[in-house]
N, C-alpha and C positions, 0 to 999 in steps of 0.2 A: 412225216406222215405224207402220204400221197393226198393230192388235192381231191381226188374223186371219192376217197375213203371216208366214209362218214363215222364219226365218234358216236356210240350210244352208250351213255352212261348206266350203269347196272348196279345201284347201291344196293347192299343187303337190305332186305325188308325187316324193318324193326317196329312195324306199326302195331304188333302184337304183345310188345314188351311193355310190361308194368313195373316201373322201377320201385324201389321200396323208397319210403318218405325221406330217409337219411342220404340216399343218392340224390335224390329229387334237389335236396338243400345244397348239395355239393355243386349243382351246376352253376350257382353264380360265381362261386370261387374259379371255378374251371373257366367261365367265360372271362372273367376278369385276367386271369391269366394269359388266355389265347390272346386277348388285346393287347397285353404288354409284350408278348412274345412278337407280335405284328409289329407294334410300334418299335420295338428294340430293333427288328430287322430292317425296317424302313429308315430308321435312324442311322444305321449302319451303311446304308445306300445312299445317304445324304438327303434324305427327306426330312422336311420340316412343316411346323405349322403355318397354314395359310386359310385366309377366311373362305376361300373356294378352292376346290380341287383344281390342281393344274400339274398334269404329269410331265410335260415338257420342264418345267421349273421345280418339280418335286416337292409341291405344296399339297397339304390336304387338312381339312378342318377337323379330322379324325385323330390328330396328333396331340392328343389331351388324355388326361387321367380318365380311366373308365367311368368313374362316377359322373364324370361331365359330358360324357357321350350322349348323343340323341338316343332317346328309347329305341328307333328302329335299328340303330348299330348294336346296341346292347343286345337286342333280339335276335342278332344274325349270330352273334359270339354264343348266345344262349343255346339256340338251336344246334350249334356246331358241337356244343358241350354235351347236351342231352343226347345227340345222336351217337357222340363216342361212346357214352355210358351205355346206351342200348347195344351198340355194336359189341362192346366188351360182353356183356351179358348174353347176346345171341351166340356169341363164339365159344360160351361154356364157361367164362371167368367169372371170379366172384371178387368183388372188392371188400375189404373189410377194414375199418378202423382199428389202428393199433390203440390198445390202452396206454394211457402215460405211466411212466414208471414213479 
């Protein structure tokens, strides 16, 4: 990208989307999986737990199970999950839980 070119993010507007309760309850599971995917990827890159984030030495305090994350980190993953569900809805898709056999 050229230096003088400015990136302007234009996310799909999902403010008007009201998700049904069953999808709202799904966000926590999705958020946990988002964290696990992130952590797995970081581990593959050589990152490990450290008390303080240190990019040079690939250390991060977030290399812990989801339930041990600080609330602000969980909230980041929850927002990502919620926005993903809202986007799916805005794009005209539906999510249905299959009944167990």
